[in-house]
BAVO-643007 format. One record per residue (C-alpha): residue number from 1; x, y, z. Coordinates in nm, 2 decimals, m for minus. Example, Ala and Ser with C-alpha at 12.3 -4.5 7.8 and 13.67 -1.06 7.14 Angstrom:
residues 2
<1,<1.23,m0.45,0.78>>
<2,<1.37,m0.11,0.71>>
END
This chain:
residues 353
<1,<m7.17,m3.93,4.42>>
<2,<m6.99,m3.71,4.17>>
<3,<m6.92,m3.35,4.16>>
<4,<m7.00,m3.14,3.88>>
<5,<m6.70,m3.02,3.71>>
<6,<m6.73,m2.64,3.56>>
<7,<m6.78,m2.63,3.20>>
<8,<m6.47,m2.44,3.12>>
<9,<m6.27,m2.71,3.26>>
<10,<m6.46,m2.97,3.08>>
<11,<m6.41,m2.80,2.77>>
<12,<m6.02,m2.78,2.86>>
<13,<m6.02,m3.16,2.93>>
<14,<m6.19,m3.25,2.63>>
<15,<m5.93,m3.06,2.39>>
<16,<m5.64,m3.16,2.60>>
<17,<m5.66,m3.48,2.40>>
<18,<m5.58,m3.26,2.08>>
<19,<m5.29,m2.99,2.04>>
<20,<m5.36,m2.72,2.29>>
<21,<m5.50,m2.42,2.13>>
<22,<m5.48,m2.05,2.24>>
<23,<m5.80,m2.07,2.39>>
<24,<m5.69,m2.34,2.61>>
<25,<m5.39,m2.14,2.74>>
<26,<m5.65,m1.87,2.81>>
<27,<m5.88,m2.09,3.00>>
<28,<m5.59,m2.23,3.20>>
<29,<m5.44,m1.87,3.27>>
<30,<m5.78,m1.75,3.36>>
<31,<m5.75,m1.46,3.11>>
<32,<m5.93,m1.38,2.75>>
<33,<m5.80,m1.51,2.45>>
<34,<m5.74,m1.17,2.33>>
<35,<m5.50,m1.13,2.60>>
<36,<m5.33,m1.43,2.52>>
<37,<m5.28,m1.31,2.16>>
<38,<m5.16,m0.97,2.27>>
<39,<m4.89,m1.15,2.46>>
<40,<m4.78,m1.39,2.20>>
<41,<m4.75,m1.08,1.95>>
<42,<m4.57,m0.88,2.22>>
<43,<m4.52,m0.99,2.59>>
<44,<m4.46,m0.62,2.70>>
<45,<m4.83,m0.54,2.61>>
<46,<m4.96,m0.74,2.90>>
<47,<m4.91,m0.69,3.28>>
<48,<m4.63,m0.87,3.45>>
<49,<m4.88,m1.09,3.64>>
<50,<m5.10,m1.19,3.34>>
<51,<m4.78,m1.28,3.15>>
<52,<m4.64,m1.51,3.43>>
<53,<m5.01,m1.69,3.43>>
<54,<m4.97,m1.71,3.05>>
<55,<m4.64,m1.85,3.05>>
<56,<m4.69,m2.09,3.29>>
<57,<m4.99,m2.22,3.13>>
<58,<m4.81,m2.23,2.79>>
<59,<m4.53,m2.47,2.96>>
<60,<m4.78,m2.68,3.15>>
<61,<m5.01,m2.73,2.83>>
<62,<m4.69,m2.75,2.60>>
<63,<m4.85,m2.49,2.38>>
<64,<m4.69,m2.42,2.04>>
<65,<m4.81,m2.08,1.89>>
<66,<m4.89,m2.08,1.52>>
<67,<m4.68,m1.89,1.34>>
<68,<m4.93,m1.77,1.08>>
<69,<m5.17,m1.66,1.35>>
<70,<m4.91,m1.48,1.54>>
<71,<m4.83,m1.31,1.21>>
<72,<m5.19,m1.22,1.13>>
<73,<m5.24,m1.07,1.49>>
<74,<m4.90,m0.85,1.52>>
<75,<m4.83,m0.80,1.15>>
<76,<m4.50,m0.95,1.18>>
<77,<m4.38,m1.29,1.07>>
<78,<m4.08,m1.28,1.34>>
<79,<m3.87,m1.38,1.02>>
<80,<m3.57,m1.18,0.87>>
<81,<m3.41,m1.28,0.53>>
<82,<m3.06,m1.24,0.43>>
<83,<m2.89,m1.26,0.09>>
<84,<m2.52,m1.37,0.05>>
<85,<m2.34,m1.39,m0.28>>
<86,<m2.23,m1.76,m0.18>>
<87,<m2.24,m2.02,0.11>>
<88,<m1.91,m2.13,0.05>>
<89,<m1.70,m1.87,0.19>>
<90,<m1.65,m1.93,0.57>>
<91,<m1.63,m1.54,0.64>>
<92,<m1.99,m1.50,0.55>>
<93,<m2.08,m1.84,0.76>>
<94,<m1.92,m1.65,1.04>>
<95,<m2.10,m1.33,1.02>>
<96,<m2.44,m1.49,0.94>>
<97,<m2.42,m1.70,1.27>>
<98,<m2.35,m1.42,1.46>>
<99,<m2.64,m1.26,1.30>>
<100,<m2.88,m1.54,1.36>>
<101,<m2.79,m1.58,1.71>>
<102,<m2.87,m1.24,1.78>>
<103,<m3.21,m1.26,1.61>>
<104,<m3.27,m1.56,1.81>>
<105,<m3.24,m1.40,2.14>>
<106,<m3.53,m1.19,2.02>>
<107,<m3.75,m1.48,1.89>>
<108,<m3.69,m1.42,1.53>>
<109,<m3.61,m1.70,1.27>>
<110,<m3.35,m1.62,0.98>>
<111,<m3.41,m1.73,0.62>>
<112,<m3.08,m1.76,0.41>>
<113,<m3.06,m1.74,0.03>>
<114,<m2.76,m1.74,m0.22>>
<115,<m2.73,m1.52,m0.51>>
<116,<m2.39,m1.65,m0.66>>
<117,<m2.27,m1.30,m0.72>>
<118,<m2.56,m1.25,m0.96>>
<119,<m2.79,m0.92,m0.91>>
<120,<m3.06,m1.06,m1.12>>
<121,<m3.07,m1.40,m0.88>>
<122,<m3.04,m1.17,m0.57>>
<123,<m3.36,m0.97,m0.68>>
<124,<m3.54,m1.32,m0.74>>
<125,<m3.44,m1.44,m0.41>>
<126,<m3.52,m1.11,m0.23>>
<127,<m3.88,m1.14,m0.42>>
<128,<m3.94,m1.49,m0.30>>
<129,<m3.83,m1.39,0.09>>
<130,<m4.05,m1.09,0.07>>
<131,<m4.34,m1.31,m0.04>>
<132,<m4.29,m1.50,0.23>>
<133,<m4.34,m1.22,0.45>>
<134,<m4.00,m1.15,0.62>>
<135,<m3.99,m0.84,0.83>>
<136,<m3.66,m0.71,0.72>>
<137,<m3.35,m0.80,0.50>>
<138,<m2.99,m0.79,0.53>>
<139,<m2.78,m0.78,0.19>>
<140,<m2.40,m0.80,0.11>>
<141,<m2.23,m0.53,m0.07>>
<142,<m2.34,m0.22,m0.24>>
<143,<m2.41,m0.34,m0.58>>
<144,<m2.78,m0.45,m0.64>>
<145,<m3.03,m0.46,m0.89>>
<146,<m3.23,m0.10,m0.90>>
<147,<m3.56,m0.26,m0.88>>
<148,<m3.48,m0.44,m0.55>>
<149,<m3.50,m0.12,m0.37>>
<150,<m3.82,0.00,m0.55>>
<151,<m3.97,m0.33,m0.39>>
<152,<m3.82,m0.27,m0.05>>
<153,<m3.96,0.07,m0.06>>
<154,<m4.32,0.00,m0.16>>
<155,<m4.30,m0.29,0.12>>
<156,<m4.16,m0.01,0.35>>
<157,<m3.94,m0.30,0.47>>
<158,<m3.64,m0.25,0.69>>
<159,<m3.32,m0.34,0.53>>
<160,<m2.93,m0.28,0.53>>
<161,<m2.62,m0.37,0.34>>
<162,<m2.32,m0.53,0.50>>
<163,<m1.94,m0.60,0.42>>
<164,<m1.90,m0.24,0.25>>
<165,<m1.91,0.12,0.43>>
<166,<m2.01,0.35,0.19>>
<167,<m2.18,0.68,0.34>>
<168,<m2.20,0.83,0.03>>
<169,<m2.49,0.61,m0.10>>
<170,<m2.85,0.67,0.02>>
<171,<m2.88,0.33,0.20>>
<172,<m2.83,0.21,0.53>>
<173,<m2.49,0.03,0.57>>
<174,<m2.27,m0.15,0.85>>
<175,<m1.95,m0.25,0.71>>
<176,<m1.56,m0.13,0.67>>
<177,<m1.39,0.04,0.39>>
<178,<m1.24,m0.22,0.15>>
<179,<m1.03,0.03,m0.05>>
<180,<m0.88,0.17,0.26>>
<181,<m0.81,m0.18,0.43>>
<182,<m0.65,m0.30,0.09>>
<183,<m0.44,0.02,0.08>>
<184,<m0.33,m0.03,0.43>>
<185,<m0.24,m0.40,0.33>>
<186,<m0.03,m0.27,0.03>>
<187,<0.14,m0.01,0.23>>
<188,<0.27,m0.27,0.45>>
<189,<0.43,m0.48,0.17>>
<190,<0.59,m0.14,0.04>>
<191,<0.73,m0.09,0.40>>
<192,<0.90,m0.43,0.35>>
<193,<1.04,m0.31,0.07>>
<194,<0.89,m0.48,m0.22>>
<195,<0.87,m0.32,m0.57>>
<196,<0.76,m0.59,m0.78>>
<197,<0.39,m0.67,m0.73>>
<198,<0.13,m0.87,m0.87>>
<199,<m0.24,m0.89,m0.80>>
<200,<m0.53,m1.20,m0.77>>
<201,<m0.83,m0.99,m0.68>>
<202,<m1.11,m1.20,m0.77>>
<203,<m1.40,m1.12,m1.01>>
<204,<m1.45,m0.75,m1.03>>
<205,<m1.75,m0.75,m1.22>>
<206,<m2.06,m0.68,m1.01>>
<207,<m1.87,m0.72,m0.69>>
<208,<m1.79,m0.37,m0.52>>
<209,<m1.57,m0.53,m0.25>>
<210,<m1.35,m0.69,m0.48>>
<211,<m1.32,m0.35,m0.71>>
<212,<m1.25,m0.15,m0.43>>
<213,<m0.96,m0.41,m0.27>>
<214,<m0.80,m0.40,m0.62>>
<215,<m0.84,0.00,m0.65>>
<216,<m0.70,0.04,m0.31>>
<217,<m0.41,m0.19,m0.40>>
<218,<m0.30,m0.01,m0.75>>
<219,<m0.35,0.33,m0.65>>
<220,<m0.15,0.29,m0.36>>
<221,<0.12,0.15,m0.57>>
<222,<0.07,0.43,m0.82>>
<223,<0.15,0.68,m0.55>>
<224,<0.48,0.51,m0.50>>
<225,<0.55,0.53,m0.85>>
<226,<0.48,0.15,m0.93>>
<227,<0.24,0.09,m1.22>>
<228,<0.10,m0.27,m1.26>>
<229,<0.07,m0.39,m1.63>>
<230,<m0.25,m0.61,m1.72>>
<231,<m0.01,m0.91,m1.71>>
<232,<0.04,m0.85,m1.35>>
<233,<m0.34,m0.87,m1.26>>
<234,<m0.49,m1.19,m1.32>>
<235,<m0.89,m1.21,m1.18>>
<236,<m1.02,m1.54,m1.09>>
<237,<m1.30,m1.69,m0.90>>
<238,<m1.27,m1.75,m0.51>>
<239,<m1.13,m2.10,m0.61>>
<240,<m0.80,m2.29,m0.50>>
<241,<m0.76,m2.44,m0.86>>
<242,<m0.80,m2.11,m1.02>>
<243,<m0.58,m1.92,m0.79>>
<244,<m0.30,m2.19,m0.84>>
<245,<m0.32,m2.14,m1.22>>
<246,<m0.31,m1.75,m1.18>>
<247,<m0.02,m1.77,m0.95>>
<248,<0.19,m1.99,m1.21>>
<249,<0.12,m1.73,m1.47>>
<250,<0.23,m1.42,m1.26>>
<251,<0.56,m1.59,m1.16>>
<252,<0.64,m1.65,m1.54>>
<253,<0.64,m1.27,m1.61>>
<254,<0.96,m1.08,m1.60>>
<255,<1.10,m0.96,m1.37>>
<256,<0.93,m1.20,m1.12>>
<257,<0.69,m1.03,m0.85>>
<258,<0.82,m1.06,m0.49>>
<259,<0.47,m0.98,m0.37>>
<260,<0.14,m1.14,m0.45>>
<261,<m0.19,m0.92,m0.33>>
<262,<m0.49,m1.17,m0.32>>
<263,<m0.86,m1.05,m0.32>>
<264,<m0.93,m1.30,m0.01>>
<265,<m0.77,m1.59,0.19>>
<266,<m0.91,m1.87,m0.06>>
<267,<m0.71,m1.71,m0.35>>
<268,<m0.40,m1.64,m0.10>>
<269,<m0.42,m2.01,m0.01>>
<270,<m0.42,m2.13,m0.37>>
<271,<m0.13,m1.93,m0.42>>
<272,<0.06,m2.05,m0.15>>
<273,<m0.01,m2.40,m0.25>>
<274,<0.10,m2.35,m0.58>>
<275,<0.43,m2.19,m0.47>>
<276,<0.50,m2.49,m0.25>>
<277,<0.42,m2.73,m0.53>>
<278,<0.66,m2.56,m0.79>>
<279,<0.94,m2.49,m0.53>>
<280,<0.91,m2.14,m0.47>>
<281,<0.98,m2.03,m0.11>>
<282,<0.75,m1.83,0.09>>
<283,<0.83,m1.58,0.22>>
<284,<1.17,m1.62,0.13>>
<285,<1.13,m1.55,m0.25>>
<286,<0.77,m1.44,m0.26>>
<287,<0.53,m1.28,m0.01>>
<288,<0.17,m1.36,m0.01>>
<289,<m0.09,m1.18,0.16>>
<290,<m0.48,m1.25,0.17>>
<291,<m0.81,m1.09,0.31>>
<292,<m1.06,m1.18,0.54>>
<293,<m0.88,m1.40,0.82>>
<294,<m1.10,m1.70,0.80>>
<295,<m1.02,m1.97,1.07>>
<296,<m0.78,m2.17,0.85>>
<297,<m0.55,m1.86,0.77>>
<298,<m0.37,m1.92,1.12>>
<299,<m0.32,m2.27,1.10>>
<300,<m0.19,m2.32,0.75>>
<301,<0.22,m2.34,0.69>>
<302,<0.32,m2.10,0.68>>
<303,<0.05,m1.87,0.85>>
<304,<m0.11,m1.64,0.62>>
<305,<m0.08,m1.24,0.65>>
<306,<m0.41,m1.12,0.60>>
<307,<m0.68,m0.82,0.69>>
<308,<m0.92,m0.93,0.97>>
<309,<m1.26,m0.86,0.86>>
<310,<m1.50,m0.80,1.17>>
<311,<m1.75,m1.06,1.03>>
<312,<m1.88,m1.14,1.36>>
<313,<m1.96,m0.79,1.51>>
<314,<m2.10,m0.68,1.17>>
<315,<m2.36,m0.96,1.20>>
<316,<m2.45,m0.87,1.55>>
<317,<m2.46,m0.50,1.46>>
<318,<m2.68,m0.57,1.17>>
<319,<m2.91,m0.78,1.37>>
<320,<m2.93,m0.48,1.63>>
<321,<m3.00,m0.25,1.36>>
<322,<m3.30,m0.45,1.22>>
<323,<m3.44,m0.53,1.53>>
<324,<m3.43,m0.14,1.65>>
<325,<m3.62,m0.06,1.33>>
<326,<m3.89,m0.30,1.36>>
<327,<m3.95,m0.15,1.73>>
<328,<m3.94,0.18,1.61>>
<329,<m3.63,0.29,1.80>>
<330,<m3.37,0.54,1.69>>
<331,<m3.06,0.39,1.53>>
<332,<m2.76,0.51,1.31>>
<333,<m2.81,0.43,0.95>>
<334,<m2.42,0.41,0.89>>
<335,<m2.19,0.23,1.10>>
<336,<m1.80,0.19,1.01>>
<337,<m1.63,m0.09,1.14>>
<338,<m1.25,m0.15,1.12>>
<339,<m1.06,m0.40,0.91>>
<340,<m0.71,m0.49,1.09>>
<341,<m0.38,m0.61,0.96>>
<342,<m0.27,m0.95,1.08>>
<343,<0.08,m1.02,1.02>>
<344,<0.19,m1.38,1.00>>
<345,<0.45,m1.58,0.81>>
<346,<0.40,m1.54,0.45>>
<347,<0.54,m1.19,0.44>>
<348,<0.90,m1.07,0.49>>
<349,<1.13,m0.80,0.39>>
<350,<1.29,m0.82,0.05>>
<351,<1.62,m0.98,0.04>>
<352,<1.90,m0.72,m0.10>>
<353,<2.11,m0.88,m0.35>>
END
């Protein structure tokens, strides 16, 4: 003689052959499907007791929530977009990794796009991310296509830019003062007694970070009575081969520079490699400085003097900002972090003749 099985359990047994659904979770937990949907969208919206029942049912059934359905129920996709100038630069990778970790702690997924230092490409990438329904955007730098902010405003999308701190602009930002950091680096070289300078800043067009770093260097030198002619400033991409060529040209100028200020560590490493290739001793004959403090900067020989960018903290703070905005919590729109001078082996005082 067989016992009658409750109809709800029969339904659950029948459907267990297929992928479990939210209704299966509701039956197993003894709650309504609407309660399960509320829990999936926002766990704090249900009581702790019901939350425990739902979690237990999800784990026992192996239920995987459907992202699109969750997004429809909560009006959030639980995704964040970030657009970086390039994926080649390790300093961006470090910041984005910290950004992603912080988001993952809160159940968010990260979408990454690259603009290749083009505001038009950044706009196109932003439109794609927004079309996919991202809940927020992290941008790099302060130079963007004007239409980008029109789109963001229409969607009422939380956003911020990073790697630049410009409180005068009407946009939320978390970053550091590139101008001031570069000025400090240049002051350090002046304190070592250098008077013959040259610079390899990177490409300044549509890159406010590069522009500010070059301006910080040139203005600091100017305040000390040192003017750099055009032949002493060579722009190049963040590329080892190009920076090696730029260094060779700079060393051919007269009088030869004793201090080379580079826009980032990749350029500085290229300059260092070229010095070693042509037999110019660093730092005995030429001091070389970089910017960013990528991991390799402390391992090359001689190790690189540079400005340490707070990329990890920047990524974490950027994630905290967007999460707070999405939760309608109060948060400051402007946060300045500090870039620090790291003195290593590629700089030395000028030898007096």
